[in-house]
C-alpha positions in Angstrom: -24.8 45.0 -115.0 -22.0 42.8 -116.4 -24.4 41.1 -118.7 -25.7 44.4 -120.0 -22.1 45.6 -120.7 -21.4 42.3 -122.5 -24.5 42.9 -124.6 -23.4 46.5 -125.4 -19.9 45.3 -126.3 -21.3 42.6 -128.5 -23.7 45.0 -130.2 -20.9 47.5 -130.9 -18.6 44.9 -132.4 -21.4 43.5 -134.6 -21.9 46.9 -136.4 -19.2 46.2 -139.1 -21.0 43.0 -140.0 -24.4 44.7 -140.0 -23.1 47.3 -142.4 -21.4 44.7 -144.6 -24.5 42.5 -144.9 -27.1 45.2 -145.5 -28.6 44.8 -149.0 -26.9 41.5 -149.6 -28.8 38.3 -150.8 -28.6 35.2 -148.6 -30.0 31.8 -149.6 -30.8 29.8 -146.4 -31.7 26.1 -146.5 -34.0 25.1 -143.7 -34.3 21.3 -143.6 -37.4 19.6 -142.3 -35.5 18.4 -139.3 -35.1 22.0 -138.2 -38.8 22.5 -137.8 -38.8 19.7 -135.2 -35.9 21.0 -133.1 -36.2 22.8 -129.8 -34.9 26.1 -131.2 -37.1 26.4 -134.3 -39.0 29.5 -132.9 -35.6 31.1 -132.3 -34.6 30.4 -135.9 -37.7 32.2 -137.1 -36.9 35.2 -134.8 -33.4 35.3 -136.2 -34.6 35.3 -139.8 -37.0 38.2 -138.9 -34.0 40.1 -137.4 -32.0 39.6 -140.6 -34.9 40.9 -142.6 -35.2 44.0 -140.4 -31.4 44.7 -141.0 -32.0 44.9 -144.7 -30.7 41.5 -145.7 -32.6 40.0 -148.7 -33.6 36.4 -147.8 -34.4 33.5 -150.0 -35.5 30.5 -147.8 -35.4 26.9 -149.2 -37.5 24.4 -147.3 -36.8 20.7 -146.9 -39.3 18.1 -145.6 -37.5 14.8 -145.3 -38.9 13.7 -141.8 -42.3 15.0 -142.6 -42.4 13.0 -145.9 -41.1 9.9 -144.0 -43.9 10.2 -141.5 -46.6 10.7 -144.2 -45.5 7.6 -146.1 -45.1 5.5 -143.0 -48.8 6.2 -142.2 -49.7 4.7 -145.5 -47.3 1.7 -144.9 -45.3 2.9 -147.9 -41.5 2.6 -148.0 -39.1 5.1 -149.6 -36.3 3.9 -151.8 -33.2 6.1 -152.1 -30.7 5.9 -154.9 -27.5 8.0 -155.0 -29.0 10.4 -152.5 -32.3 10.9 -154.3 -35.7 9.7 -153.0 -37.4 7.7 -155.8 -40.9 9.2 -156.2 -43.4 6.8 -157.8 -46.7 8.2 -159.0 -48.6 6.6 -156.1 -46.5 8.5 -153.5 -46.4 11.9 -155.2 -49.6 13.3 -153.6 -48.5 12.3 -150.1 -45.1 14.0 -150.7 -46.8 17.2 -152.0 -49.1 17.3 -149.0 -46.2 16.8 -146.6 -44.3 19.6 -148.3 -47.3 21.9 -148.4 -47.8 21.4 -144.6 -44.2 22.4 -144.0 -44.6 25.5 -146.2 -47.7 26.6 -144.3 -46.0 26.0 -141.0 -43.1 28.2 -142.0 -45.4 31.0 -143.4 -47.5 30.9 -140.2 -44.4 31.2 -138.0 -43.0 34.1 -140.1 -46.4 35.9 -139.8 -46.3 36.1 -136.0 -46.4 39.6 -134.5 -47.4 39.1 -130.9 -46.4 41.8 -128.4 -43.6 41.0 -126.0 -41.9 38.6 -128.5 -39.0 39.1 -130.9 -41.5 39.1 -133.8 -43.4 42.1 -132.5 -43.9 44.6 -135.3 -42.0 42.5 -137.8 -44.7 42.5 -140.5 -42.8 40.1 -142.8 -44.0 39.6 -146.3 -43.4 36.0 -147.5 -43.9 34.9 -151.1 -43.9 31.4 -152.5 -44.7 30.2 -156.0 -43.6 28.2 -159.1 -40.2 29.8 -159.2 -38.3 26.5 -159.5 -38.4 24.9 -163.0 -37.6 21.2 -163.0 -37.1 18.3 -165.2 -37.2 14.5 -164.5 -34.2 12.6 -163.5 -35.5 9.8 -165.7 -33.9 6.4 -165.8 -30.5 6.3 -164.1 -28.5 3.0 -164.1 -31.6 1.2 -165.2 -33.7 2.6 -162.3 -36.7 4.7 -163.1 -36.8 7.7 -160.6 -40.4 8.5 -161.4 -41.3 12.0 -160.3 -37.9 12.7 -158.7 -36.3 15.5 -160.6 -33.5 18.0 -160.8 -33.4 21.8 -161.1 -33.6 23.1 -164.7 -33.5 26.7 -163.8 -34.6 29.3 -161.2 -36.9 32.1 -162.2 -34.4 34.7 -160.9 -36.1 37.7 -162.6 -39.4 37.0 -160.7 -37.5 36.4 -157.4 -35.5 39.6 -157.9 -38.7 41.6 -158.3 -40.0 40.2 -155.0 -36.8 40.9 -153.2 -36.8 44.5 -154.5 -40.3 44.9 -153.0 -39.0 43.8 -149.6 -40.4 40.3 -149.7 -38.9 37.2 -148.2 -39.0 34.4 -150.8 -39.8 30.8 -149.8 -38.8 28.1 -152.3 -40.1 24.5 -151.7 -38.2 21.4 -152.7 -40.8 20.9 -155.4 -40.2 21.9 -158.9 -42.6 22.4 -161.9 -42.1 21.6 -165.5 -43.4 23.5 -168.6 -45.7 20.5 -169.2 -47.4 20.9 -165.8 -45.8 18.1 -163.9 -44.6 18.3 -160.3 -41.2 16.9 -159.4 -39.7 16.1 -156.0 -36.2 17.6 -155.7 -33.3 17.5 -153.3 -33.6 20.6 -151.1 -29.8 21.0 -151.2 -29.9 21.1 -155.0 -32.6 23.8 -155.0 -30.6 25.9 -152.5 -27.3 25.5 -154.5 -29.0 26.5 -157.8 -30.8 29.4 -156.2 -27.6 30.7 -154.7 -25.8 30.3 -158.1 -28.5 31.7 -160.4 -29.4 34.6 -158.0 -25.7 35.4 -157.6 -26.3 35.3 -153.9 -23.6 36.6 -151.5 -24.0 33.6 -149.2 -25.5 30.2 -149.1 -26.3 29.1 -145.5 -27.2 25.5 -144.7 -28.8 24.5 -141.4 -27.7 20.9 -140.5 -27.6 18.7 -137.4 -23.9 19.3 -136.7 -22.3 22.6 -136.1 -20.1 22.1 -139.1 -17.1 20.0 -140.0 -14.8 18.7 -137.3 -11.2 17.5 -137.6 -10.0 14.1 -136.4 -9.3 15.5 -132.9 -12.9 16.8 -132.6 -12.1 20.5 -133.2 -14.5 22.5 -135.4 -13.2 24.0 -138.6 -14.3 27.6 -138.5 -13.2 28.0 -142.1 -12.3 25.7 -145.0 -11.2 26.5 -148.5 -12.9 24.4 -151.2 -9.9 22.3 -152.0 -9.5 21.2 -148.4 -13.2 20.5 -148.1 -13.0 18.3 -151.2 -10.2 16.3 -149.6 -12.4 15.8 -146.5 -15.3 14.7 -148.7 -13.1 12.2 -150.5 -12.3 10.6 -147.2 -16.0 10.0 -146.6 -15.8 10.0 -142.8 -18.5 12.6 -142.1 -22.0 11.9 -140.8 -24.3 11.6 -143.8 -26.2 14.9 -143.6 -22.9 16.8 -142.8 -21.4 15.2 -146.0 -24.5 16.3 -148.0 -24.3 19.8 -146.6 -20.6 20.2 -147.3 -21.0 18.9 -150.8 -23.6 21.5 -151.4 -21.4 24.3 -150.0 -18.5 23.3 -152.2 -20.7 23.1 -155.3 -21.9 26.6 -154.6 -18.5 28.3 -154.0 -17.1 26.4 -157.1 -19.8 28.3 -159.1 -18.7 31.7 -157.7 -21.0 32.0 -154.6 -18.5 34.0 -152.4 -19.2 32.2 -149.1 -21.1 29.2 -147.9 -21.8 28.4 -144.3 -22.8 25.3 -142.3 -24.5 25.9 -139.0 -26.5 23.7 -136.6 -30.3 24.1 -136.0 -29.7 22.5 -132.6 -27.7 25.6 -131.4 -29.7 28.5 -130.3 -28.6 31.7 -132.1 -26.1 29.9 -134.4 -27.2 32.1 -137.4 -26.5 35.4 -135.6 -23.2 34.2 -134.1 -22.0 33.0 -137.6 -22.9 36.3 -139.3 -22.2 38.9 -136.6 -19.3 37.7 -134.5 -15.6 37.1 -135.3 -15.6 33.6 -133.9 -18.7 32.4 -135.8 -20.7 29.3 -134.9 -20.1 26.9 -137.8 -17.9 26.2 -140.7 -17.5 28.7 -143.6 -16.3 27.5 -147.0 -14.4 29.8 -149.3 -13.3 29.4 -153.0 -9.6 28.8 -153.4 -9.0 28.8 -157.2 -6.1 31.2 -156.9 -4.7 30.9 -153.4 -4.7 28.7 -150.3 -4.0 28.8 -146.6 -1.7 25.9 -145.7 1.2 24.9 -143.3 4.6 26.3 -144.5 7.3 23.9 -145.7 11.0 24.4 -146.3 10.7 25.4 -149.9 8.7 28.5 -148.8 11.6 30.1 -146.9 12.8 32.1 -149.8 9.4 33.6 -150.4 8.9 34.2 -146.7 12.2 36.1 -146.5 11.2 38.3 -149.4 7.8 39.0 -147.7 9.3 39.8 -144.3 12.4 41.8 -145.3 10.5 45.2 -145.9 8.7 44.9 -142.6 12.0 44.0 -140.8 13.7 47.1 -142.4 10.9 49.3 -141.0 11.2 47.8 -137.6 7.6 46.4 -137.7 8.9 42.8 -137.3 12.0 41.4 -135.5 14.6 40.2 -138.0 14.8 36.4 -138.6 17.6 34.8 -140.4 17.2 32.1 -143.1 18.6 29.5 -140.6 16.0 30.5 -138.0 13.1 30.4 -140.4 14.3 26.9 -141.6 14.5 25.6 -138.1 11.1 27.0 -137.1 9.3 26.4 -140.4 6.8 24.0 -138.7 5.5 26.9 -136.6 4.4 28.9 -139.7 1.3 29.0 -141.9 1.3 30.8 -145.3 -1.1 32.0 -147.9 0.1 31.0 -151.4 -1.2 32.6 -154.5 -0.2 31.5 -158.0 3.0 29.9 -156.5 4.0 33.0 -154.5 3.9 33.5 -150.7 1.8 36.5 -150.1 1.2 36.2 -146.3 2.4 34.3 -143.3 2.1 33.9 -139.5 3.5 31.7 -136.8 2.4 30.1 -133.6 4.8 29.4 -130.7 3.3 27.3 -128.0 4.1 27.6 -124.3 2.5 24.4 -123.1 3.2 24.8 -119.4 1.2 28.1 -119.3 -1.4 26.7 -121.8 -0.7 29.7 -124.0 0.6 30.5 -127.5 2.4 33.4 -129.1 1.1 34.8 -132.4 4.2 36.1 -134.2 5.4 37.3 -137.6 1.9 38.0 -139.0 2.6 39.7 -142.4 0.7 40.3 -145.6 2.4 41.5 -148.8 1.5 45.2 -149.5 0.2 44.2 -152.9 -2.4 41.8 -151.4 -3.8 43.8 -148.4 -7.4 44.7 -147.9 -9.0 41.4 -148.8 -9.2 39.8 -145.4 -6.0 37.8 -145.7 -4.9 39.0 -142.3 -8.2 37.7 -140.9 -7.6 34.3 -142.6 -4.2 34.0 -141.0 -5.5 35.0 -137.6 -8.3 32.4 -137.9 -5.7 29.8 -139.0 -3.5 30.5 -136.0 -6.5 30.4 -133.6 -7.6 27.1 -135.1 -4.1 25.7 -134.6 -4.0 26.9 -131.0 -7.3 25.2 -130.3 -6.0 22.0 -131.8 -3.1 22.2 -129.4 -5.5 22.8 -126.5 -4.1 26.3 -125.8 -6.5 28.6 -123.9 -4.9 32.0 -124.6 -3.1 33.7 -127.5 -0.7 36.6 -126.9 1.4 38.8 -129.1 4.0 41.6 -129.0 3.7 44.5 -131.4 4.9 48.1 -131.9 2.9 49.3 -134.9 -0.3 47.3 -135.4 -2.0 47.5 -132.0 -5.4 48.7 -133.3 -5.7 46.0 -135.8 -5.5 43.4 -133.1 -7.8 45.3 -130.7 -10.4 45.3 -133.4 -10.2 41.5 -133.5 -10.7 40.8 -129.8 -7.3 41.3 -128.3 -6.8 43.4 -125.2 -3.7 45.1 -123.8 -1.9 43.4 -120.9 1.3 43.7 -118.9 4.6 41.9 -119.2 3.9 40.0 -116.0 1.2 38.0 -117.7 3.6 36.5 -120.2 5.1 33.0 -119.8 8.3 33.2 -117.8 10.5 32.2 -120.7 9.0 35.0 -122.8 9.4 37.5 -120.0 13.1 36.7 -119.9 13.5 37.4 -123.6 11.5 40.7 -123.6 13.4 43.5 -125.4 12.9 46.6 -123.3 14.6 48.8 -125.9 12.0 47.7 -128.5 9.3 48.4 -125.9 6.6 46.3 -127.7 3.0 46.4 -126.4 1.5 43.2 -125.3 -1.9 41.9 -126.2 -3.8 38.8 -125.2 -7.0 37.0 -126.3 -8.9 34.0 -124.8 -9.3 31.2 -127.3 -12.8 29.8 -127.0 
């Protein structure tokens, strides 16, 4: 019974995401490695579910391991240069055949409709064709790349017509030129250009890893493009994670609203990333005008101006400049065009393995664009990095906002002893707690 209630609770909490995603266009990169993982059939089922929920899907297929095997059977060796597989004329046919086999496998899996399976009654329509127009890479640094190419353009008009007719579109990593030639492309490049030229709402990349991890091994649930670029410059990521992150940054820098990295090795990662608050991978956002970052001493003036109206209304406890300066390392802020538009703080209670979320505030001029969500995720990320297992807060006016984001009401007796001793009974704040996974 408890499992059934958990399912019902999850389904209810997923409804805002279902409504938000309906009618949106997602470009999803499925590398060849994903077809060989243990959860590939589940990935297919999840794609069918997205289609049934009214999400318009453009799938981009890779075929690296399949091409490697095909060439190895011919005792041929691939040469890579700057991330591109050099494609000589004598290897082109084997590469085309390996890619075609992957496409047929994907189309066959997406055509399943057996009873007693998640695909029952799906009736998916999958279309593929010459929608990727390519040109040769040519000679780069003195090296002739043969039939390796780059995306010239995506036939977005044709793809839009297919999507409007409730088709799922499948794009191979092969491109075609107006002169009738075939070019071997990087699947990541095809996915990025498809997302940009289709003005997709999301680019989603399946990769080996769950996403990007910090130096302590904690997963970044969200990164702004600027921070992602710093990580890329350090060049400490596994190769395919590096490639996937580069693609995500390239997409959001060209105005794709969100890009996501998830693992094909994790069963249900796509559904968790799209339909739960916690997600399952790393999401990359654009940051051209604002950034989420740790607060520093120069921010105190802006923070006081932000907090003062809320303190006047009694929503927040008053904090002096001296107190803010002394506790500045507890705060994170969102800065936009040099102004502090939001902030929040984390106070750890290490003995109880808990942390207090405090002073979460967003300027009235900047509400309604998920900045509160970004602050909460930033605090949760910081709590995980400090190995805290629970997050609690005291509030008088914003209980429902926190309930909607996974917090539940609790009693004063559950607070750390030091916090209990400081509880203001006259203020009579409600107490909420959330487990940090």
